[in-house]
PASEBA-1860 file (N, C-alpha, C; in nm, 3 decimals):
! residues 306
1> MSLRFRQL> 1.116/-3.808/-1.592/1.078/-3.658/-1.624/1.222/-3.576/-1.594 ~ 1.274/-3.507/-1.662/1.370/-3.416/-1.573/1.354/-3.260/-1.624 ~ 1.297/-3.203/-1.511/1.254/-3.075/-1.505/1.393/-2.984/-1.479 ~ 1.382/-2.851/-1.552/1.494/-2.775/-1.514/1.444/-2.654/-1.455 ~ 1.486/-2.566/-1.352/1.474/-2.486/-1.300/1.460/-2.364/-1.393 ~ 1.559/-2.365/-1.491/1.523/-2.256/-1.557/1.389/-2.229/-1.638 ~ 1.325/-2.378/-1.690/1.219/-2.417/-1.757/1.082/-2.336/-1.665 ~ 1.129/-2.366/-1.526/1.000/-2.327/-1.436/1.022/-2.216/-1.402
9> QAFHAIME> 1.136/-2.166/-1.397/1.146/-1.988/-1.409/1.085/-1.919/-1.510 ~ 1.115/-1.959/-1.613/1.028/-1.911/-1.728/0.869/-1.916/-1.740 ~ 0.816/-2.043/-1.713/0.669/-2.050/-1.704/0.630/-1.951/-1.566 ~ 0.690/-1.951/-1.490/0.657/-1.882/-1.376/0.665/-1.723/-1.434 ~ 0.769/-1.675/-1.487/0.752/-1.559/-1.562/0.623/-1.503/-1.643 ~ 0.606/-1.586/-1.712/0.527/-1.593/-1.826/0.355/-1.594/-1.726 ~ 0.304/-1.639/-1.647/0.231/-1.670/-1.566/0.223/-1.545/-1.482 ~ 0.328/-1.489/-1.431/0.348/-1.362/-1.343/0.294/-1.225/-1.453
17> TGTVTGAA> 0.355/-1.235/-1.564/0.348/-1.130/-1.676/0.260/-1.104/-1.793 ~ 0.190/-1.223/-1.792/0.091/-1.268/-1.905/0.142/-1.277/-2.052 ~ 0.294/-1.215/-2.088/0.341/-1.252/-2.206/0.471/-1.303/-2.199 ~ 0.503/-1.355/-2.302/0.686/-1.394/-2.323/0.766/-1.280/-2.335 ~ 0.678/-1.135/-2.387/0.775/-1.034/-2.383/0.802/-0.988/-2.261 ~ 0.697/-1.002/-2.128/0.713/-0.937/-2.012/0.790/-1.064/-1.936 ~ 0.808/-1.192/-1.963/0.891/-1.287/-1.905/1.023/-1.299/-1.954 ~ 1.033/-1.219/-2.081/1.186/-1.237/-2.102/1.210/-1.098/-2.037
25> SVLGISQP> 1.156/-0.965/-2.007/1.211/-0.869/-1.982/1.239/-0.895/-1.839 ~ 1.154/-0.979/-1.716/1.170/-0.984/-1.627/1.288/-1.102/-1.602 ~ 1.334/-1.189/-1.666/1.440/-1.264/-1.669/1.580/-1.249/-1.734 ~ 1.557/-1.125/-1.814/1.671/-1.069/-1.917/1.747/-1.160/-2.001 ~ 1.633/-1.260/-2.074/1.676/-1.314/-2.190/1.571/-1.315/-2.308 ~ 1.666/-1.368/-2.433/1.536/-1.335/-2.556/1.399/-1.391/-2.555 ~ 1.296/-1.331/-2.603/1.190/-1.386/-2.640/1.213/-1.514/-2.688 ~ 1.276/-1.536/-2.764/1.272/-1.672/-2.860/1.352/-1.767/-2.740
33> GISNLLAQ> 1.428/-1.742/-2.632/1.464/-1.839/-2.518/1.349/-1.863/-2.449 ~ 1.291/-1.798/-2.438/1.193/-1.800/-2.330/1.068/-1.915/-2.347 ~ 1.028/-1.892/-2.522/0.921/-1.964/-2.589/1.011/-2.099/-2.587 ~ 1.138/-2.137/-2.612/1.209/-2.256/-2.634/1.218/-2.331/-2.490 ~ 1.215/-2.247/-2.370/1.218/-2.328/-2.239/1.082/-2.364/-2.210 ~ 0.944/-2.262/-2.236/0.826/-2.333/-2.247/0.806/-2.450/-2.327 ~ 0.848/-2.450/-2.439/0.802/-2.557/-2.520/0.893/-2.696/-2.455 ~ 1.027/-2.669/-2.357/1.071/-2.804/-2.322/1.000/-2.829/-2.202
41> LEREARLP> 0.925/-2.734/-2.115/0.879/-2.762/-2.020/0.737/-2.878/-2.049 ~ 0.674/-2.789/-2.173/0.542/-2.906/-2.221/0.611/-3.003/-2.245 ~ 0.702/-3.038/-2.294/0.724/-3.166/-2.368/0.760/-3.267/-2.261 ~ 0.836/-3.203/-2.145/0.903/-3.278/-2.022/0.776/-3.314/-1.953 ~ 0.687/-3.176/-1.920/0.582/-3.261/-1.843/0.421/-3.336/-1.903 ~ 0.485/-3.333/-2.033/0.346/-3.386/-2.141/0.246/-3.339/-2.070 ~ 0.212/-3.150/-2.080/0.062/-3.111/-2.027/0.074/-2.996/-2.146 ~ -0.051/-2.963/-2.188/-0.065/-2.841/-2.233/-0.067/-2.731/-2.129
49> LFERNKGR> 0.011/-2.627/-2.129/-0.025/-2.533/-2.056/-0.066/-2.399/-2.085 ~ -0.009/-2.364/-2.238/-0.100/-2.242/-2.241/-0.177/-2.279/-2.439 ~ -0.271/-2.221/-2.389/-0.361/-2.196/-2.547/-0.272/-2.075/-2.618 ~ -0.260/-2.103/-2.734/-0.217/-2.000/-2.799/-0.350/-1.932/-2.912 ~ -0.360/-1.772/-2.880/-0.511/-1.735/-2.942/-0.454/-1.597/-2.978 ~ -0.398/-1.563/-3.104/-0.382/-1.464/-3.175/-0.279/-1.391/-3.096 ~ -0.165/-1.463/-3.056/-0.090/-1.399/-3.031/-0.036/-1.427/-2.886 ~ -0.167/-1.447/-2.801/-0.170/-1.444/-2.654/-0.129/-1.583/-2.621
57> LLPTPEAE> -0.119/-1.551/-2.489/-0.091/-1.719/-2.419/-0.198/-1.728/-2.309 ~ -0.318/-1.815/-2.305/-0.386/-1.811/-2.255/-0.373/-1.961/-2.149 ~ -0.316/-1.939/-2.001/-0.312/-2.065/-1.939/-0.432/-2.171/-1.932 ~ -0.391/-2.307/-1.919/-0.471/-2.412/-1.921/-0.519/-2.427/-1.762 ~ -0.613/-2.508/-1.725/-0.646/-2.546/-1.594/-0.522/-2.605/-1.531 ~ -0.410/-2.704/-1.618/-0.323/-2.744/-1.556/-0.188/-2.658/-1.529 ~ -0.187/-2.535/-1.624/-0.122/-2.451/-1.567/-0.130/-2.372/-1.431 ~ -0.261/-2.336/-1.424/-0.277/-2.278/-1.263/-0.255/-2.357/-1.204
65> LLFREVDT> -0.306/-2.507/-1.183/-0.266/-2.573/-1.094/-0.097/-2.589/-1.077 ~ -0.020/-2.616/-1.175/0.160/-2.602/-1.164/0.182/-2.476/-1.104 ~ 0.107/-2.370/-1.155/0.193/-2.257/-1.096/0.166/-2.232/-0.931 ~ 0.065/-2.294/-0.888/0.056/-2.287/-0.724/0.189/-2.362/-0.645 ~ 0.237/-2.462/-0.735/0.341/-2.508/-0.683/0.482/-2.473/-0.721 ~ 0.514/-2.430/-0.823/0.576/-2.379/-0.883/0.627/-2.227/-0.810 ~ 0.492/-2.183/-0.769/0.563/-2.037/-0.723/0.608/-1.995/-0.601 ~ 0.628/-2.130/-0.517/0.671/-2.113/-0.397/0.808/-2.197/-0.379
73> VVRGLDHV> 0.835/-2.230/-0.504/0.984/-2.260/-0.517/1.070/-2.188/-0.567 ~ 1.009/-2.084/-0.692/1.067/-2.002/-0.734/1.090/-1.894/-0.648 ~ 0.985/-1.851/-0.611/1.005/-1.741/-0.456/1.127/-1.776/-0.395 ~ 1.143/-1.892/-0.359/1.216/-1.937/-0.271/1.348/-1.934/-0.334 ~ 1.401/-1.924/-0.456/1.538/-1.919/-0.492/1.565/-1.773/-0.492 ~ 1.426/-1.668/-0.556/1.496/-1.532/-0.531/1.520/-1.486/-0.385 ~ 1.436/-1.569/-0.296/1.465/-1.545/-0.149/1.605/-1.575/-0.091 ~ 1.638/-1.674/-0.166/1.796/-1.715/-0.125/1.913/-1.587/-0.204
81> AQAVTDLQ> 1.857/-1.595/-0.311/1.941/-1.475/-0.403/1.953/-1.362/-0.345 ~ 1.845/-1.324/-0.265/1.845/-1.174/-0.197/1.925/-1.198/-0.049 ~ 1.939/-1.320/0.010/1.994/-1.333/0.132/2.126/-1.320/0.073 ~ 2.172/-1.393/-0.042/2.326/-1.370/-0.052/2.354/-1.224/-0.053 ~ 2.299/-1.175/-0.136/2.297/-1.009/-0.148/2.323/-0.921/-0.035 ~ 2.203/-0.968/0.077/2.267/-0.877/0.185/2.333/-0.936/0.262 ~ 2.419/-1.032/0.265/2.514/-1.081/0.340/2.663/-0.997/0.249 ~ 2.614/-0.989/0.138/2.753/-0.938/0.068/2.763/-0.802/0.070
89> NKHPGQLQ> 2.635/-0.748/0.112/2.641/-0.599/0.152/2.636/-0.554/0.277 ~ 2.676/-0.640/0.354/2.666/-0.665/0.498/2.544/-0.612/0.577 ~ 2.437/-0.636/0.511/2.335/-0.612/0.578/2.298/-0.644/0.712 ~ 2.270/-0.596/0.816/2.235/-0.628/0.949/2.095/-0.707/0.928 ~ 2.027/-0.758/0.812/1.908/-0.821/0.880/1.837/-0.788/0.766 ~ 1.698/-0.862/0.718/1.632/-0.861/0.634/1.507/-0.881/0.698 ~ 1.410/-0.756/0.690/1.250/-0.825/0.742/1.161/-0.871/0.625 ~ 1.118/-1.018/0.668/1.036/-1.077/0.581/0.906/-1.097/0.651
97> VAAPHLLS> 0.808/-1.039/0.582/0.679/-1.006/0.588/0.559/-1.032/0.467 ~ 0.470/-1.123/0.501/0.371/-1.108/0.408/0.210/-1.086/0.477 ~ 0.112/-1.038/0.390/0.004/-0.989/0.425/-0.076/-1.025/0.332 ~ -0.218/-0.992/0.344/-0.314/-0.999/0.262/-0.352/-0.856/0.196 ~ -0.420/-0.878/0.093/-0.416/-0.721/-0.004/-0.517/-0.616/0.103 ~ -0.581/-0.645/0.177/-0.671/-0.551/0.250/-0.551/-0.484/0.344 ~ -0.429/-0.514/0.378/-0.344/-0.440/0.464/-0.239/-0.397/0.383 ~ -0.248/-0.421/0.260/-0.129/-0.388/0.197/-0.116/-0.252/0.135
105> FGFMPQEI> -0.230/-0.181/0.099/-0.282/-0.084/0.053/-0.246/0.070/0.145 ~ -0.200/0.020/0.268/-0.197/0.142/0.342/-0.138/0.107/0.506 ~ -0.213/-0.010/0.582/-0.170/-0.051/0.727/-0.044/-0.095/0.718 ~ -0.007/-0.174/0.647/0.166/-0.262/0.637/0.282/-0.180/0.600 ~ 0.239/-0.119/0.451/0.360/-0.031/0.419/0.397/0.102/0.515 ~ 0.289/0.153/0.608/0.295/0.259/0.714/0.375/0.156/0.824 ~ 0.333/0.044/0.831/0.415/-0.014/0.975/0.549/-0.035/0.931 ~ 0.618/-0.112/0.799/0.717/-0.097/0.787/0.794/-0.020/0.752
113> ARFAASRP> 0.735/0.097/0.708/0.841/0.270/0.713/0.852/0.315/0.868 ~ 0.773/0.300/0.936/0.804/0.364/1.038/0.909/0.239/1.134 ~ 0.878/0.123/1.111/1.009/0.018/1.116/1.149/0.041/1.113 ~ 1.134/0.059/0.975/1.263/0.085/0.895/1.300/0.225/0.895 ~ 1.249/0.353/1.004/1.293/0.457/1.003/1.460/0.487/1.066 ~ 1.435/0.390/1.165/1.547/0.378/1.280/1.635/0.272/1.248 ~ 1.601/0.224/1.113/1.715/0.105/1.066/1.750/0.157/0.933 ~ 1.870/0.248/0.896/1.865/0.267/0.740/1.893/0.173/0.690
121> NLSVSFQS> 1.985/0.061/0.730/2.052/-0.014/0.646/1.940/-0.158/0.635 ~ 1.823/-0.164/0.704/1.766/-0.266/0.675/1.692/-0.305/0.541 ~ 1.712/-0.430/0.517/1.636/-0.484/0.386/1.486/-0.536/0.420 ~ 1.409/-0.526/0.281/1.266/-0.565/0.355/1.206/-0.631/0.243 ~ 1.185/-0.768/0.232/1.077/-0.888/0.167/0.966/-0.844/0.175 ~ 0.888/-0.797/0.132/0.729/-0.757/0.150/0.655/-0.823/0.022 ~ 0.533/-0.890/0.065/0.469/-0.958/-0.059/0.306/-0.967/0.004 ~ 0.230/-0.946/-0.091/0.059/-0.935/-0.057/0.045/-1.065/-0.158
129> QYSSKIQE> -0.064/-1.152/-0.070/-0.088/-1.235/-0.141/-0.237/-1.296/-0.037 ~ -0.333/-1.414/-0.126/-0.386/-1.455/-0.013/-0.376/-1.524/0.062 ~ -0.436/-1.556/0.187/-0.411/-1.619/0.287/-0.339/-1.751/0.330 ~ -0.422/-1.850/0.232/-0.346/-1.986/0.222/-0.223/-1.976/0.148 ~ -0.175/-1.914/0.073/-0.044/-1.895/-0.012/0.087/-1.840/0.109 ~ 0.016/-1.757/0.219/0.109/-1.703/0.292/0.121/-1.781/0.399 ~ 0.030/-1.872/0.453/0.085/-1.962/0.527/0.149/-2.062/0.475 ~ 0.137/-2.154/0.355/0.259/-2.227/0.328/0.391/-2.128/0.326
137> WVISGLFE> 0.367/-1.988/0.277/0.557/-1.906/0.270/0.607/-1.927/0.415 ~ 0.489/-1.882/0.516/0.608/-1.878/0.644/0.596/-2.044/0.684 ~ 0.546/-2.123/0.678/0.557/-2.269/0.697/0.732/-2.327/0.657 ~ 0.727/-2.264/0.501/0.830/-2.316/0.428/0.970/-2.207/0.449 ~ 0.963/-2.104/0.543/1.057/-2.039/0.560/1.082/-1.912/0.461 ~ 0.977/-1.893/0.342/1.009/-1.800/0.275/0.980/-1.648/0.347 ~ 0.876/-1.668/0.445/0.864/-1.564/0.541/0.865/-1.585/0.695 ~ 0.924/-1.466/0.769/0.897/-1.496/0.919/0.797/-1.472/0.955
145> VGVVEMPI> 0.734/-1.367/0.927/0.589/-1.302/0.980/0.494/-1.281/0.877 ~ 0.372/-1.338/0.909/0.263/-1.338/0.798/0.131/-1.274/0.879 ~ 0.057/-1.216/0.810/-0.077/-1.158/0.869/-0.192/-1.239/0.750 ~ -0.300/-1.302/0.820/-0.353/-1.384/0.706/-0.525/-1.383/0.804 ~ -0.611/-1.402/0.687/-0.715/-1.400/0.738/-0.760/-1.553/0.797 ~ -0.854/-1.556/0.877/-0.870/-1.726/0.941/-0.951/-1.745/0.848 ~ -0.958/-1.907/0.822/-0.883/-1.974/0.943/-0.775/-2.037/0.925 ~ -0.670/-2.050/1.045/-0.533/-2.143/0.999/-0.532/-2.317/0.960
153> LHDTLNYQ> -0.470/-2.289/0.862/-0.505/-2.429/0.778/-0.406/-2.549/0.802 ~ -0.293/-2.502/0.912/-0.199/-2.604/0.918/-0.160/-2.610/1.101 ~ -0.129/-2.696/1.138/-0.104/-2.713/1.264/0.050/-2.691/1.320 ~ 0.114/-2.617/1.238/0.281/-2.631/1.238/0.293/-2.458/1.220 ~ 0.200/-2.401/1.270/0.203/-2.245/1.316/0.122/-2.192/1.420 ~ 0.218/-2.109/1.455/0.161/-2.053/1.576/0.100/-1.895/1.574 ~ -0.020/-1.844/1.661/-0.083/-1.761/1.572/-0.128/-1.657/1.715 ~ -0.151/-1.537/1.650/-0.222/-1.421/1.757/-0.342/-1.412/1.653
161> EFHFETLA> -0.492/-1.432/1.709/-0.609/-1.392/1.667/-0.626/-1.285/1.696 ~ -0.726/-1.179/1.578/-0.785/-1.062/1.601/-0.905/-1.039/1.540 ~ -0.997/-0.992/1.611/-1.120/-0.951/1.541/-1.177/-0.816/1.567 ~ -1.214/-0.806/1.407/-1.247/-0.693/1.373/-1.380/-0.662/1.303 ~ -1.431/-0.504/1.374/-1.581/-0.522/1.317/-1.592/-0.435/1.233 ~ -1.653/-0.482/1.081/-1.667/-0.413/0.974/-1.777/-0.312/0.991 ~ -1.739/-0.224/0.855/-1.846/-0.082/0.849/-1.925/-0.111/0.724 ~ -2.034/-0.073/0.764/-2.145/-0.061/0.626/-2.097/0.069/0.567
169> TFPEGSPL> -2.089/0.049/0.448/-2.023/0.125/0.354/-2.113/0.177/0.237 ~ -2.149/0.294/0.233/-2.250/0.344/0.101/-2.187/0.464/0.046 ~ -2.253/0.488/-0.082/-2.252/0.606/-0.177/-2.259/0.734/-0.114 ~ -2.201/0.841/-0.118/-2.213/0.945/-0.061/-2.346/1.007/-0.111 ~ -2.409/1.069/-0.026/-2.549/1.138/-0.066/-2.659/1.009/-0.065 ~ -2.641/0.895/-0.018/-2.696/0.795/0.007/-2.841/0.834/0.089 ~ -2.984/0.816/0.101/-3.058/0.830/0.192/-3.029/0.779/0.347 ~ -2.938/0.659/0.318/-2.905/0.553/0.422/-2.801/0.646/0.526
177> TQYDVLTA> -2.751/0.765/0.508/-2.677/0.885/0.567/-2.780/0.938/0.701 ~ -2.914/0.913/0.651/-3.029/0.915/0.814/-3.006/0.829/0.931 ~ -2.947/0.731/0.911/-2.960/0.657/1.012/-2.789/0.627/1.072 ~ -2.798/0.621/1.232/-2.695/0.608/1.301/-2.640/0.472/1.305 ~ -2.731/0.362/1.284/-2.729/0.242/1.258/-2.760/0.163/1.193 ~ -2.712/0.061/1.110/-2.754/0.004/0.991/-2.803/-0.111/1.037 ~ -2.925/-0.184/1.003/-2.946/-0.349/0.997/-2.990/-0.378/0.873 ~ -3.025/-0.560/0.874/-3.033/-0.595/0.758/-3.205/-0.573/0.725
185> ELLEDEPF> -3.274/-0.533/0.825/-3.415/-0.444/0.760/-3.385/-0.304/0.712 ~ -3.299/-0.240/0.735/-3.259/-0.119/0.673/-3.250/-0.144/0.521 ~ -3.143/-0.254/0.497/-3.040/-0.273/0.392/-3.136/-0.395/0.329 ~ -3.238/-0.427/0.339/-3.321/-0.510/0.244/-3.339/-0.524/0.102 ~ -3.360/-0.394/0.080/-3.395/-0.347/-0.068/-3.256/-0.280/-0.109 ~ -3.124/-0.282/-0.077/-2.994/-0.216/-0.109/-2.907/-0.350/-0.204 ~ -2.873/-0.298/-0.326/-2.744/-0.375/-0.362/-2.645/-0.402/-0.298 ~ -2.576/-0.529/-0.273/-2.468/-0.539/-0.212/-2.348/-0.570/-0.288
193> IVMGPEHQ> -2.227/-0.507/-0.265/-2.108/-0.535/-0.302/-2.023/-0.624/-0.210 ~ -2.014/-0.767/-0.292/-1.981/-0.845/-0.196/-1.830/-0.947/-0.196 ~ -1.759/-1.016/-0.108/-1.652/-1.091/-0.175/-1.696/-1.237/-0.192 ~ -1.624/-1.324/-0.209/-1.653/-1.444/-0.282/-1.747/-1.501/-0.148 ~ -1.794/-1.611/-0.228/-1.922/-1.693/-0.116/-1.823/-1.780/-0.016 ~ -1.699/-1.793/-0.035/-1.640/-1.874/0.055/-1.569/-1.777/0.167 ~ -1.562/-1.646/0.156/-1.539/-1.539/0.234/-1.607/-1.514/0.373 ~ -1.550/-1.483/0.508/-1.601/-1.507/0.629/-1.701/-1.402/0.629
201> THRRTRDI> -1.670/-1.315/0.535/-1.775/-1.182/0.567/-1.875/-1.200/0.495 ~ -1.857/-1.268/0.405/-2.024/-1.323/0.280/-2.061/-1.410/0.368 ~ -2.006/-1.488/0.426/-2.098/-1.608/0.464/-2.166/-1.521/0.633 ~ -2.105/-1.425/0.685/-2.160/-1.378/0.815/-2.269/-1.282/0.752 ~ -2.227/-1.204/0.649/-2.359/-1.107/0.660/-2.473/-1.229/0.590 ~ -2.491/-1.315/0.480/-2.559/-1.379/0.443/-2.651/-1.451/0.539 ~ -2.580/-1.505/0.716/-2.615/-1.553/0.779/-2.713/-1.461/0.865 ~ -2.679/-1.335/0.894/-2.755/-1.228/0.949/-2.883/-1.192/0.904
209> FQAEGRTW> -2.861/-1.200/0.743/-2.997/-1.179/0.661/-3.098/-1.299/0.682 ~ -3.046/-1.390/0.683/-3.116/-1.517/0.662/-3.172/-1.511/0.837 ~ -3.111/-1.495/0.931/-3.184/-1.508/1.080/-3.301/-1.420/1.067 ~ -3.281/-1.313/1.036/-3.383/-1.200/1.042/-3.479/-1.205/0.920 ~ -3.483/-1.330/0.863/-3.602/-1.358/0.742/-3.562/-1.222/0.648 ~ -3.481/-1.187/0.628/-3.464/-1.065/0.536/-3.385/-1.133/0.360 ~ -3.416/-1.036/0.257/-3.369/-1.070/0.178/-3.265/-1.005/0.114 ~ -3.122/-1.077/0.134/-2.967/-1.008/0.059/-2.977/-1.034/-0.056
217> RTKIHTHL> -2.981/-0.883/-0.156/-2.964/-0.894/-0.281/-2.821/-0.831/-0.299 ~ -2.760/-0.943/-0.376/-2.607/-0.934/-0.355/-2.628/-0.880/-0.566 ~ -2.545/-0.781/-0.559/-2.512/-0.751/-0.719/-2.394/-0.783/-0.761 ~ -2.273/-0.770/-0.724/-2.156/-0.786/-0.760/-2.070/-0.845/-0.691 ~ -1.982/-0.949/-0.711/-1.911/-1.024/-0.692/-1.763/-0.994/-0.711 ~ -1.661/-0.977/-0.609/-1.513/-0.955/-0.630/-1.433/-1.034/-0.511 ~ -1.302/-0.969/-0.528/-1.212/-1.059/-0.470/-1.116/-0.967/-0.374 ~ -1.150/-0.836/-0.363/-1.033/-0.748/-0.301/-1.135/-0.674/-0.213
225> SENLLSFV> -1.098/-0.593/-0.082/-1.157/-0.498/-0.029/-1.122/-0.369/-0.092 ~ -1.028/-0.361/-0.154/-1.033/-0.230/-0.241/-1.137/-0.233/-0.345 ~ -1.169/-0.312/-0.424/-1.255/-0.327/-0.535/-1.386/-0.299/-0.439 ~ -1.405/-0.369/-0.351/-1.530/-0.349/-0.296/-1.590/-0.180/-0.255 ~ -1.476/-0.094/-0.203/-1.499/0.023/-0.219/-1.503/0.104/-0.316 ~ -1.447/0.062/-0.431/-1.409/0.135/-0.542/-1.554/0.155/-0.622 ~ -1.644/0.036/-0.629/-1.773/-0.008/-0.658/-1.885/0.114/-0.558 ~ -1.841/0.114/-0.462/-1.942/0.147/-0.342/-1.932/0.327/-0.390
233> KQGMGVAV> -1.824/0.375/-0.420/-1.797/0.489/-0.466/-1.856/0.540/-0.597 ~ -1.875/0.438/-0.675/-1.905/0.434/-0.823/-2.058/0.461/-0.792 ~ -2.124/0.414/-0.678/-2.268/0.429/-0.653/-2.372/0.301/-0.692 ~ -2.247/0.192/-0.667/-2.327/0.081/-0.721/-2.363/-0.043/-0.625 ~ -2.355/0.012/-0.510/-2.443/-0.024/-0.388/-2.355/-0.046/-0.251 ~ -2.378/-0.118/-0.170/-2.357/-0.134/-0.038/-2.250/-0.224/0.014 ~ -2.162/-0.200/0.094/-2.055/-0.301/0.140/-2.035/-0.331/0.278 ~ -1.995/-0.430/0.356/-1.931/-0.452/0.451/-1.806/-0.462/0.450
241> IDPFTVTF> -1.714/-0.368/0.497/-1.583/-0.325/0.451/-1.474/-0.330/0.617 ~ -1.381/-0.386/0.615/-1.259/-0.363/0.678/-1.229/-0.210/0.729 ~ -1.207/-0.242/0.846/-1.158/-0.105/0.895/-1.037/-0.055/0.829 ~ -0.940/-0.135/0.829/-0.797/-0.065/0.742/-0.811/-0.014/0.600 ~ -0.922/-0.087/0.505/-0.959/-0.036/0.405/-1.032/0.090/0.391 ~ -1.092/0.135/0.498/-1.175/0.246/0.499/-1.075/0.375/0.590 ~ -0.993/0.326/0.664/-0.911/0.397/0.740/-0.799/0.476/0.634 ~ -0.730/0.406/0.546/-0.615/0.471/0.467/-0.660/0.515/0.308
249> DAEGGYQT> -0.822/0.444/0.313/-0.852/0.529/0.189/-0.864/0.724/0.201 ~ -0.760/0.783/0.100/-0.807/0.904/0.101/-0.896/1.003/0.013 ~ -0.944/0.941/-0.053/-1.043/0.986/-0.161/-1.159/1.050/-0.133 ~ -1.252/0.963/-0.033/-1.354/0.976/-0.012/-1.474/0.925/-0.111 ~ -1.604/1.005/-0.124/-1.667/0.964/-0.217/-1.778/0.886/-0.131 ~ -1.801/0.830/-0.009/-1.866/0.734/0.073/-1.887/0.773/0.213 ~ -2.005/0.702/0.275/-2.022/0.737/0.407/-2.049/0.575/0.510 ~ -2.012/0.546/0.620/-1.994/0.441/0.659/-2.085/0.456/0.776
257> RPFRPAVM> -2.138/0.337/0.829/-2.201/0.308/0.942/-2.208/0.188/1.018 ~ -2.204/0.178/1.141/-2.217/0.046/1.211/-2.302/-0.038/1.191 ~ -2.318/-0.192/1.139/-2.407/-0.245/1.122/-2.422/-0.329/1.247 ~ -2.539/-0.380/1.253/-2.606/-0.441/1.368/-2.691/-0.594/1.310 ~ -2.677/-0.684/1.367/-2.558/-0.742/1.448/-2.414/-0.713/1.371 ~ -2.307/-0.671/1.438/-2.171/-0.669/1.341/-2.114/-0.823/1.289 ~ -2.086/-0.761/1.160/-2.011/-0.863/1.064/-1.890/-0.869/1.085 ~ -1.813/-0.931/1.201/-1.661/-0.939/1.216/-1.599/-1.017/1.077
265> LDLAIITA> -1.448/-0.950/1.112/-1.346/-1.033/1.024/-1.247/-1.080/1.100 ~ -1.199/-1.165/1.084/-1.095/-1.226/1.175/-0.957/-1.255/1.103 ~ -0.846/-1.203/1.190/-0.692/-1.176/1.105/-0.641/-1.267/1.237 ~ -0.526/-1.312/1.160/-0.432/-1.342/1.250/-0.267/-1.349/1.215 ~ -0.182/-1.310/1.317/-0.059/-1.276/1.272/0.006/-1.424/1.318 ~ 0.082/-1.476/1.195/0.169/-1.612/1.249/0.267/-1.619/1.228 ~ 0.340/-1.716/1.269/0.499/-1.755/1.258/0.498/-1.934/1.272 ~ 0.609/-1.955/1.240/0.611/-2.111/1.217/0.688/-2.166/1.377
273> KGRPLSAI> 0.584/-2.257/1.367/0.615/-2.322/1.510/0.758/-2.425/1.492 ~ 0.842/-2.414/1.581/0.978/-2.467/1.585/1.086/-2.407/1.495 ~ 1.060/-2.259/1.453/1.162/-2.221/1.396/1.169/-2.066/1.458 ~ 1.324/-2.052/1.531/1.343/-1.928/1.605/1.317/-1.820/1.531 ~ 1.268/-1.664/1.564/1.258/-1.585/1.468/1.403/-1.537/1.491 ~ 1.433/-1.424/1.383/1.535/-1.365/1.376/1.508/-1.236/1.478 ~ 1.605/-1.177/1.498/1.588/-1.009/1.589/1.510/-0.931/1.539 ~ 1.563/-0.925/1.411/1.496/-0.829/1.331/1.295/-0.876/1.294
281> AQEFLAQL> 1.259/-0.968/1.287/1.119/-1.006/1.311/1.077/-1.028/1.456 ~ 1.151/-1.068/1.546/1.122/-1.021/1.678/1.025/-0.870/1.713 ~ 1.171/-0.819/1.651/1.140/-0.639/1.673/1.008/-0.602/1.604 ~ 0.995/-0.651/1.479/0.883/-0.585/1.425/0.765/-0.645/1.474 ~ 0.757/-0.779/1.515/0.612/-0.830/1.572/0.606/-0.748/1.717 ~ 0.707/-0.737/1.755/0.650/-0.604/1.873/0.643/-0.513/1.883 ~ 0.667/-0.468/1.762/0.584/-0.309/1.651/0.458/-0.359/1.627 ~ 0.438/-0.478/1.528/0.305/-0.486/1.506/0.181/-0.523/1.590
289> TPSIASYA> 0.226/-0.619/1.653/0.103/-0.683/1.741/-0.003/-0.549/1.839 ~ 0.085/-0.439/1.882/0.013/-0.358/1.962/-0.067/-0.264/1.825 ~ -0.014/-0.243/1.719/-0.060/-0.166/1.593/-0.172/-0.217/1.549 ~ -0.172/-0.336/1.514/-0.280/-0.394/1.435/-0.395/-0.433/1.575 ~ -0.353/-0.480/1.695/-0.477/-0.460/1.802/-0.567/-0.355/1.803 ~ -0.489/-0.210/1.770/-0.553/-0.117/1.803/-0.673/-0.106/1.710 ~ -0.688/-0.181/1.594/-0.807/-0.201/1.537/-0.881/-0.294/1.578 ~ -0.880/-0.343/1.666/-0.940/-0.469/1.678/-1.041/-0.458/1.793
297> THSDTGAA> -1.139/-0.531/1.798/-1.246/-0.534/1.910/-1.169/-0.616/2.033 ~ -1.126/-0.735/1.986/-1.067/-0.828/2.105/-0.964/-0.874/2.032 ~ -0.887/-0.999/2.099/-0.776/-1.040/2.029/-0.802/-1.188/2.115 ~ -0.734/-1.289/2.035/-0.674/-1.443/2.120/-0.523/-1.476/2.090 ~ -0.462/-1.549/2.187/-0.354/-1.610/2.162/-0.363/-1.738/2.161 ~ -0.263/-1.801/2.059/-0.261/-1.966/2.081/-0.210/-2.010/1.980 ~ -0.169/-2.133/1.976/-0.077/-2.209/1.889/-0.218/-2.287/1.777 ~ -0.132/-2.287/1.676/-0.207/-2.346/1.561/-0.359/-2.499/1.630
305> AS> -0.464/-2.490/1.591/-0.571/-2.553/1.600/-0.491/-2.745/1.507 ~ -0.504/-2.818/1.621/-0.445/-2.951/1.541/-0.570/-2.981/1.438
END
């Protein structure tokens, strides 16, 4: 099998944009060129990567698995290309940081803007992604600094862990406003908007209700904290939401109360073991650490678990 990078790049662009047209626009080549590269890849791999349905390309399960591997490779080359551009333009350095979605709609852009304010020639590479992928990126050197949701999955990472108390969030005007603190007893009959069953806040909320012998009525399952809050605003139910999403939301339309016992969210700042940080990364880390700690109830420092 002789795979060419251009084939993988075309496949990656189709998966990212959802269409041949979008992929052609991203890569700056013709639509027939994209289609030809995809056909070559499917022949070489001997795998069906897309189903054609009324002009749409629907990824097969094989395509989804392949994309996870290809993503790091393609982004790695993009990273190299950006580094070359920075050297050509004599940039003093590039800030390379990745964070989960819950930090990407307010907190992290604010931190990066604050950091860049005194560094007018700074180049920034920032990506929002799921925590497992961010850990892979930091290990591979695509990003120097990452923020992830626990757990740490690799023993080649150093990390500082932070623990955050989530807030019970409910629609504005709800009768729950009368309470200063919410409990499983008070919320037993309320519909809940929740993260997926593997998410730490899902497991911990479920365990609290079970321990108190209360029924936990989950109504909507989603995968982003922004989605949780949006559904709350629409009057769909109650959610336990991290302090970052709530703090950086400017629209309103909801109320928050402490939930007891607290449902904690654990995050960590990660760097790769054995790889010295650039001066830019060290400076940003010195700013980021106290900023994120200001939202936490407490933190722990250590190397990754073996």
